[in-house]
N, C-alpha and C positions, 0 to 999 in steps of 0.2 A: 118375285124380286129378280131382276136381271143380274146374274152373277158376273157378266162381262163388263158391267159398268165400272169405269175407272174411278177409284176412290183415293182420298188423301190419307195421310197418316192417321187420322181420326176414324177412318172407316166410312167417311161421308163424302159425297161427291161435291167438289168445289165448283161453283158455277157463277158466283156473284162478283161483279166488278165493285170497286170500293164505293163508287157513287150510288149504286143500287143498294149496297149494304147500308150506307149512311141513310138513305131514304127509308129503309125498313126499320131501322132502330132509332131514327130521329137524332142522329149525331153527325156533325159535319165531317166530311172526309179528312180535313186537316187534323181534326181531333183524333180521328181513328188512326191516322198515320202516327201521331204523337204517342198514342197508347201502344201501338205496335212497337215503336222504337224504344220507348222508355221502359215498358213493363212486359214486353213479349206477349201481350194479350191476344194478338191475332197470329195465326199460323197459315199464311196463304200458300197455295200451290202456284207454280209458274207455268204459263203456256210456253210452247216453243218460241213464241215471239217475245217472251219476257214479261207478259202482262201478269199481274197478280190476280188470282181468283180465290174467293173466300167461300167457306162452306157453312152449313147450318150450325156446326160447332162454334165457329167464329161468331156468328150472329147471336148464339145463345150466351157466349161469354160477354159480349158487349152488353146485351140486355141485362145480364146479371150485374155487371159493373155499374150500369146506370141505376139499377135498383139500390145497390149498396150506397152509391153516392147520395141518392135521395134520402137514405136513412142516416146521413150524417157522417159516413166514413170518409177518410181522406182518400185521394186518388190512389195512392200507393196501397193502402189497406184494401180498397175496393177491388183493385186489380188482383191482389193475392186471393181474396175471397172468390172472385169470379173464376179464377183458375183452380179453385178447389183447395187452396192452401190457407190455413189459418194465419192471420197476421202475426207479426213478431210479438205484439203485445199479448196475444193469446198464447203463444208458444212459451212465454215466460211466466204464465199464470197457472202452472200445473198444480201447485198447492191448493189454489182456489177450486179448481175442477175436482181434485181429489176430495176436498172437504164437502163439496156439493154431493158427490157420490155417496159419501158416508152418511150425510144427513138424509139423503133419499132412502138409503137402506134402513136407517132408524125409523123413518116414517112408515115404510112398508112393513117392518116387523111389528109396529104398533097398530097396523091397519088404519093409519091416519091419512086418508086420501087428501084432506085439505092441506096438510103440511107437505105431502109429496108433490102436489101440484104447485105449491108456493115455491118449492125448490126448483122445479122445472121452469116456472115463470121467470124467476130471477136469472137462471142460467141462459134461457133463450133471449132475454133482454140484453145480456152482456156478451154472449159468444155467438158465433155462427152456428147454424143448424148442424152442419157437418161435425163441428167440434163437440157440440152437445151429444150428438149420437155416438161418436167414436170414443169420447172421453168420459161420458156419464152413463147414458142409457144402456149401451151394449155391455160395458163392464159391470154395471149393477145387475142387469139381467143374468149375466154369467155367474156373478158372485152369489146371488140368491139361489140359483140352481145348484151351485156347488154346495152351499150350506144345507140345502135340502138333502143332497146326496150324502153328506156327512152326518145327517141327523141333527143339524144345528138350526134348522128352520122347518116349520111344519108344511104340510102339503097345502094348507089354507093360505099361508104366507106366500108360497110360491105361486099359487093361482092368483092371489090378490095382486102380486107384482106384475104377472103377465098381463092380466086384464086391464090394470091401471095404465100400464105403458102402452098396450095395444090401442086402448081407447084414445089416449092422448096423441099417439102418432097418426092414427087414422083421421083425427080431427085436423092435424096439420096437412094431411093429404087431400083435404077437400078440394074438389075441382082440379085435381092434378092431371086430368085428361084433357084440359083445355090448352089452347095455344096453337102454334103452327110448327113446332119442332118435330124431330123424328119421334116415332112411337115405339115404346117398349111394352111388350105383353109379358106380364109377370104371373107366375103360378107355382104352386107346389104339387107334386104328383099325388096320386091316390094314397090315402092313409097317412100322409105327411101333414101334420097340423101345426108345426112350428113355423110360423110365417113372419115373426117379428124382424128377423134379419132381412127378409125380402122387403118388408115395408120400409126399413131404413135404407136399403139399396134404392128403392124407388124414390124416396124423398130426396136423396142426394142426386140421383139422375134428373129429377125434376128441377133441382137447383141449377143444373147445367143446361136447362132449356128443353129437355125432353118432355114428351107427353107420356102418361102412364095409363095402361089398361090393366087393372089388377083383378085376377081371378081368384087369388087367395089360396087358402089351404085346401087339401084333399080334392084337387081338381080332376074329374074324370078325363081320360084321354080323348074321348070323342068331343067333349066340350072344348078342350084346348085346340084340337084339330080344326073344329068349326070356326072358333074365334080367330085362329091364325089365318085361315083362308079368307074370312070376311074382312079382317082388318089389315092384312098384309103389313105387319109391323116391321120396323127397321131391325128389331132384335126381339127374340123370345128368350126369357131367362127362367130357368127351372131350378129350384133349390130344394135340397133335402138334407137332413142331419144323419140319416141312416142310409147306407149304400143300397140295401135291398129294395128300398122304395123306388130308386131310380132303375135298379137292375130289372125289376119286374116289368117296366115299361120301356125297356131299351129299344125294342123293335118299333114301337109306336113313335118314340122320339126320333128314331132314325128316319122313319117315313116322313115326319114333319120336316126334319133337317134337309131332306132332298129338295124341299120347296121354299124353305125359309132359313134365316140365320138363327141358329139355336145355340144358347150357352147354358152350361150347367154349373152350379155353384153349391157351396155349403160343405159341411163335413162329410156328407154322403157322396160327394163327387170326387172323381180322380181323373188323371190324364188318360189312362187306358180306356176308361168308359167313354170319355169325350171323343177319343179317336174312333172308337167302334161305332159311335152314333153319327159321327161327322159334325160334331159340335165343338165349341170353344170351351175350354175349362177356365172359368174365372177364379183366380186365386186371391188370397188375402181376405181381410174382413170386408163386410158389406160396403163401408164407405170407400175404401181403396178400390174395390172391384168396380163400383159404380163410376169412380173417376177414370179408371182405365177404359171402361166401355165408352165413356163420353169423350175419350181422347185427351184427357187432362193429366193423366198420371200413369205410371207403370211401376207399382211397388214391387211386384214380382213378375217373372216372365210367364205370361199366359201361354197355354198350349193349344 
């Protein structure tokens, strides 16, 4: 990856005139200008001559908006969803989301996979994927883990929860490597087997038009190194819940970061480690971190 390439605020190189962007996404330039003006959907860079240039992030947001419109959302709602923000209607339905989380926990405690999937089906039909992940899936995963730590849930219930959610999320991730957007290579370091947060991260990034190459948990460093050189991804994201698992491969990650853009995330990552590796420290929960990487949000200041 050429580190001298000029990039826009999203970290992507703007190169498309509005006519070319319109041809790619199947939307008239007049409509694109209206979406830019009314909803702030597009974030063009300007050339010295004053021409607007659009990046892959803009193309991804337009594609997402078109998809939400096709699913029956209003233009205003579709624009909010395309920018990674839940619509106002979703933001006012916290009690519904909380109730869904409680029912999902009840189903998990009863080892009732049919009821658990029914809760998820209803939630996904009503809310955006990012909302379901941030308001239901991740909180439920954390709550069940906390209950196990407190002795209020069995190890069987904790495993049942993890495997049920992991299977459901990976089903949603089917074919997430397709398309023409920027590529993200996602992995956990050796001995790190907690990858559900990384799966959620990848799903949200995919919603923003990225392609995902997922190596998953417990990835050997030679495997990551080889995949990075073969794929030359726009971003490599490594997550861990325990600092030691990143610390043990600090040197190998630094070597990869000399050739590629590397980010570290999760409870095991910290700013000092990122600086020593030459990586970006992605902060916040998986949904917010993915939106920041996609150039759609900055919930906290990354380092």
